[in-house]
VMD Tcl script that builds the backbone (N, CA, C; Angstrom):
set m [mol new atoms 147]
animate dup $m
set s [atomselect $m all]
$s set {name element resname resid chain x y z} {
  {N N LEU 1 A 180.724 47.290 -8.211}
  {CA C LEU 1 A 179.447 47.660 -7.641}
  {C C LEU 1 A 179.191 46.867 -6.371}
  {N N LEU 2 A 178.596 47.502 -5.427}
  {CA C LEU 2 A 178.257 46.827 -4.178}
  {C C LEU 2 A 177.041 45.928 -4.314}
  {N N ILE 3 A 176.045 46.399 -5.005}
  {CA C ILE 3 A 174.790 45.653 -5.092}
  {C C ILE 3 A 174.896 44.567 -6.162}
  {N N LYS 4 A 174.417 43.409 -5.828}
  {CA C LYS 4 A 174.469 42.255 -6.730}
  {C C LYS 4 A 173.049 41.869 -7.133}
  {N N LYS 5 A 172.945 41.018 -8.137}
  {CA C LYS 5 A 171.626 40.583 -8.607}
  {C C LYS 5 A 170.831 39.915 -7.492}
  {N N LYS 6 A 171.503 39.167 -6.603}
  {CA C LYS 6 A 170.794 38.511 -5.499}
  {C C LYS 6 A 170.179 39.541 -4.553}
  {N N ASP 7 A 170.850 40.684 -4.381}
  {CA C ASP 7 A 170.311 41.747 -3.533}
  {C C ASP 7 A 169.069 42.371 -4.164}
  {N N ILE 8 A 169.104 42.573 -5.470}
  {CA C ILE 8 A 167.944 43.119 -6.182}
  {C C ILE 8 A 166.785 42.139 -6.123}
  {N N HIS 9 A 167.083 40.862 -6.320}
  {CA C HIS 9 A 166.043 39.838 -6.261}
  {C C HIS 9 A 165.422 39.795 -4.863}
  {N N ALA 10 A 166.242 39.862 -3.827}
  {CA C ALA 10 A 165.731 39.852 -2.452}
  {C C ALA 10 A 164.842 41.065 -2.199}
  {N N LEU 11 A 165.212 42.207 -2.744}
  {CA C LEU 11 A 164.404 43.415 -2.585}
  {C C LEU 11 A 163.062 43.266 -3.295}
  {N N GLN 12 A 163.072 42.673 -4.475}
  {CA C GLN 12 A 161.832 42.473 -5.230}
  {C C GLN 12 A 160.919 41.461 -4.550}
  {N N GLN 13 A 161.480 40.478 -3.857}
  {CA C GLN 13 A 160.700 39.401 -3.261}
  {C C GLN 13 A 160.296 39.665 -1.810}
  {N N ARG 14 A 160.713 40.780 -1.245}
  {CA C ARG 14 A 160.414 41.019 0.176}
  {C C ARG 14 A 158.908 41.086 0.393}
  {N N GLU 15 A 158.485 40.582 1.545}
  {CA C GLU 15 A 157.051 40.490 1.818}
  {C C GLU 15 A 156.516 41.657 2.631}
  {N N SER 16 A 157.374 42.326 3.374}
  {CA C SER 16 A 156.902 43.459 4.162}
  {C C SER 16 A 157.877 44.616 4.013}
  {N N THR 17 A 157.433 45.792 4.401}
  {CA C THR 17 A 158.308 46.955 4.328}
  {C C THR 17 A 159.348 46.945 5.438}
  {N N GLU 18 A 159.171 46.073 6.424}
  {CA C GLU 18 A 160.124 45.978 7.524}
  {C C GLU 18 A 161.439 45.359 7.055}
  {N N ASP 19 A 161.358 44.385 6.164}
  {CA C ASP 19 A 162.541 43.683 5.680}
  {C C ASP 19 A 163.076 44.381 4.443}
  {N N GLY 20 A 164.315 44.821 4.528}
  {CA C GLY 20 A 164.904 45.468 3.360}
  {C C GLY 20 A 164.344 46.850 3.163}
  {N N GLY 21 A 164.206 47.226 1.933}
  {CA C GLY 21 A 163.651 48.528 1.622}
  {C C GLY 21 A 164.709 49.614 1.604}
  {N N TRP 22 A 164.239 50.832 1.524}
  {CA C TRP 22 A 165.103 51.991 1.364}
  {C C TRP 22 A 166.133 52.099 2.479}
  {N N HIS 23 A 165.701 51.982 3.730}
  {CA C HIS 23 A 166.614 52.150 4.862}
  {C C HIS 23 A 167.707 51.087 4.862}
  {N N ASP 24 A 167.368 49.880 4.456}
  {CA C ASP 24 A 168.354 48.800 4.380}
  {C C ASP 24 A 169.378 49.076 3.285}
  {N N LEU 25 A 168.930 49.594 2.155}
  {CA C LEU 25 A 169.848 49.928 1.060}
  {C C LEU 25 A 170.828 51.021 1.479}
  {N N VAL 26 A 170.350 51.992 2.228}
  {CA C VAL 26 A 171.225 53.055 2.731}
  {C C VAL 26 A 172.198 52.482 3.758}
  {N N ALA 27 A 171.702 51.646 4.673}
  {CA C ALA 27 A 172.545 51.065 5.722}
  {C C ALA 27 A 173.662 50.194 5.153}
  {N N LYS 28 A 173.377 49.482 4.073}
  {CA C LYS 28 A 174.384 48.616 3.449}
  {C C LYS 28 A 175.334 49.382 2.534}
  {N N GLY 29 A 175.075 50.656 2.324}
  {CA C GLY 29 A 175.947 51.468 1.484}
  {C C GLY 29 A 175.638 51.395 0.003}
  {N N PHE 30 A 174.505 50.793 -0.361}
  {CA C PHE 30 A 174.120 50.716 -1.768}
  {C C PHE 30 A 173.659 52.081 -2.271}
  {N N ILE 31 A 173.071 52.856 -1.381}
  {CA C ILE 31 A 172.574 54.193 -1.708}
  {C C ILE 31 A 173.225 55.167 -0.740}
  {N N GLU 32 A 173.644 56.296 -1.257}
  {CA C GLU 32 A 174.285 57.302 -0.415}
  {C C GLU 32 A 173.670 58.661 -0.707}
  {N N TYR 33 A 173.375 59.374 0.348}
  {CA C TYR 33 A 172.893 60.739 0.179}
  {C C TYR 33 A 174.081 61.629 -0.174}
  {N N ILE 34 A 173.873 62.569 -1.081}
  {CA C ILE 34 A 174.922 63.526 -1.423}
  {C C ILE 34 A 174.375 64.933 -1.238}
  {N N ASP 35 A 175.279 65.860 -0.967}
  {CA C ASP 35 A 174.827 67.241 -0.826}
  {C C ASP 35 A 175.017 67.987 -2.147}
  {N N THR 36 A 174.589 69.210 -2.180}
  {CA C THR 36 A 174.623 69.975 -3.425}
  {C C THR 36 A 176.043 70.249 -3.903}
  {N N GLU 37 A 177.014 70.253 -3.007}
  {CA C GLU 37 A 178.410 70.473 -3.393}
  {C C GLU 37 A 178.958 69.269 -4.160}
  {N N GLU 38 A 178.483 68.076 -3.831}
  {CA C GLU 38 A 178.987 66.846 -4.446}
  {C C GLU 38 A 178.289 66.487 -5.754}
  {N N GLU 39 A 177.111 67.004 -5.980}
  {CA C GLU 39 A 176.304 66.541 -7.109}
  {C C GLU 39 A 176.950 66.767 -8.472}
  {N N GLU 40 A 177.813 67.756 -8.605}
  {CA C GLU 40 A 178.456 68.030 -9.892}
  {C C GLU 40 A 179.518 66.993 -10.251}
  {N N THR 41 A 180.106 66.337 -9.255}
  {CA C THR 41 A 181.216 65.413 -9.518}
  {C C THR 41 A 180.894 63.970 -9.147}
  {N N THR 42 A 179.642 63.666 -8.922}
  {CA C THR 42 A 179.233 62.326 -8.514}
  {C C THR 42 A 178.848 61.494 -9.729}
  {N N MET 43 A 179.328 60.238 -9.751}
  {CA C MET 43 A 178.937 59.324 -10.822}
  {C C MET 43 A 177.794 58.463 -10.317}
  {N N ILE 44 A 176.799 58.257 -11.153}
  {CA C ILE 44 A 175.614 57.503 -10.769}
  {C C ILE 44 A 175.486 56.288 -11.668}
  {N N SER 45 A 175.289 55.132 -11.055}
  {CA C SER 45 A 175.088 53.904 -11.820}
  {C C SER 45 A 173.595 53.632 -11.922}
  {N N MET 46 A 173.117 53.463 -13.140}
  {CA C MET 46 A 171.702 53.225 -13.355}
  {C C MET 46 A 171.384 51.757 -13.609}
  {N N THR 47 A 172.364 50.991 -14.088}
  {CA C THR 47 A 172.165 49.567 -14.340}
  {C C THR 47 A 173.403 48.794 -13.911}
  {N N ILE 48 A 173.247 47.511 -13.730}
  {CA C ILE 48 A 174.369 46.658 -13.348}
  {C C ILE 48 A 175.233 46.321 -14.557}
  {N N ASN 49 A 174.656 46.304 -15.731}
  {CA C ASN 49 A 175.383 45.891 -16.941}
  {C C ASN 49 A 176.627 46.693 -17.132}
}
mol reanalyze $m
mol bondsrecalc $m
mol representation Tube
mol addrep $m
């Protein structure tokens, strides 16, 4: 997994929407947009465990 507990903690502790947030997660590759063709074969991780 790309995202680590420290990244989640930093996201939870951020003070403004400018730092981190959705756009930062996409930029770092933690979140990726998929199209309708890919959705049938995409694996999704819901927890780090």
